[in-house]
C-alpha positions, 0 to 999 in steps of 0.5 A: 465845691463852689468858688464865687468871686466878684470882679468889677468891669475892668477886671472881668474884661481881662479875665474873659480875654482868650489871648495867650499873652495879656498885658494889663497897664493899670493905675494904683488901686485898680485891683491888680493883685486881686485879679492876679490871685483869681487868675492863679486859682482858676488857671490852677483848677483847670485840668486840661488843655484845649487839645485834651492834654493834661495840665496837671504837671504844669505849674502855675507861677506868680512872679514879682520883682523880688521874692520878698515882694511876691510873698508879701503881696500874694501869699496871704491873699492867695491862701484866703481866696483859695482856702476851699480848694487848697489841700497843701501849703508849704510856706518855706517855698511859698507853694500851694497844692490844689485839690486837683494836684496842680501847684501854684508857686510864688517867685521873685525875678531877683532869683533867676535860678528858681525860674528854670527847669520846671514845666510851667503852664501859666505865669503872672508877671506882676510889676513887670516894669521893675524886672529885668527884660531878660527874665521874660526873653530868656527864661519865662518865654522859652519855658512856656513854649513846651507847654503852650503856656499863657502869661499875664503881664500886669503893673503900673507904667514906669516910663517907656521901658520893656513893659511899654514894649510888650504893651505895644505888642499887645496893641499890634494886630500882627501879634494875634496871641497878644492883647493889651488893656489899659485902665485908670485907677478910677476904673475901679468903682471902689475908688472915689474921685475925692481920693484921686483929687487929694492924691493929685494935690500932693504929687507932680502931674507926671507922677500922678499920670503914671501912677493913677492914670497908667500913662506911659508918657511919664518917665517918673522921678524928678528933682527937689527944687529949693526954690519951691520951699515956702517959709512961714512963721507959723503953721497955716492951720491947726493940725496933728503933730508928728515926729519922725526919726531916721537913725543912721548909726551911733557914734560921736562925730567929735571923737573921730573926724571920719564920722563927718563923712558918715550919715547922720540921724535926723529927727523931724517934727512937723504939724500936719493939716489939710493945708499941708506939712509945716516942718518947724524942727529938724535936729540932726547929728551923729551921736552915741546911742544914749544921746540919740535916745535922749534927743528923741525923748526931748523932742517928744517932750517939747512937742507932745506929738500924736505919733512918733515913728522910727525907721524900722530895722536893726538901728531901731531895735538897738535903740528901743531899750535905751528909749524905754530907759529914758522914758522911765527916767524923764516920765515921758511915755509914747508908742513908737511906730515902725516906719517902713520902706514900703518896697520902694528904693530910697530915691523913689520913696523921697521923690514920691513923698516930697516932690509933688507936695513941694511943687503944689505948695503943700510943704512949709518950713519954719521961717529963719530955722538954722537947719534950712541951709542943710535942707536946701543943699540936700534938695539941690544934690538929690538924687546924687548917690554920693551926696547926703540925703538924711534930712529929706529922707526923714521928712519923707516918712511924715507921709506914713504917719500923716496918711489917711488909711484906705479901706475897701467898702463891702461888695455885694452881688447887687453892685452893677459895676461888678460881675461874678466869676462862678467856678464849680469843682468836684 
């Protein structure tokens, strides 16, 4: 039985390294997940240690910041790439067993109790910057001592934190077991320069350097500055209309004064074009579920958007039957796209979507709109956890409806930027 994988030059460099502890700092879309899956499978198919001792009882682990992320990121890819060598799989525990008996398990650093007590021979720590440093110091590193196991740290920088510390360790010649690698997104031959130019126009310089150039110099995050707002009477050019809805509970703000302190539902209408986003309508308030559904349908009726999105979750599920009723009653029909968190905390999601575009003059607001004052206040308060951010949160979801999908091109054996890993099993 044969396994044949294509790795581009940067991935192959990491794979060929014999260092016990490898640290890979890489930009987005470098191919970190694919490399991790290959490493897990090939390590899992290794039966013996260098001194001849058996590895069959030593488990192979993939650890992400949360268990949910581990399953979302790795489970399908691992099963697809390893379909010829996996003989058993347990989805409830995200475990697979290979033809030689070794097991690969997916885990989350947010469940530390699941990281203790097993004999571990190899560990991938994905997005280590988002984990607590003690996961490595007090749990994983001691677990690798008995087995003389190996570890691969891989991720995108998030300032000079503990990921930066292990990166420096790999650059220090005193630590002979360690080796560090750093790659930009462009080091993946699939990524086009046009893709990166587009990203640079919608992000801050600091975030672009961090996310695509794997720079530890950036601390990430930032503040949304009201002075960056550009007002226009009309869209800068013709674009595609989208409507985003961020529901925040259903209740009449007039019926009880305490609702004034609660979050509001925000419905944002924007025209998206190559010039940027033109936001010309923001309807916000706290209404009962029927009125909320009517507000959404009326907004769609007025602007006739190409796409309508509602933040996924229990509130979306609750309002969908009411939306269906309003559509039938008013004769306005549209598909509702689920707007997802993408694994990001709300603060990070808002920063990622809005900060760079504001600073680069790619978000425009309707001149004279009555809701502008509320938007400016929320921008000025952000990211204060005690302040409202409903309006800017709903605006951040425009990114999902407006984004051009990224598709990997096919890879052939003849591509000069790629090398093959050939693995033969009985």
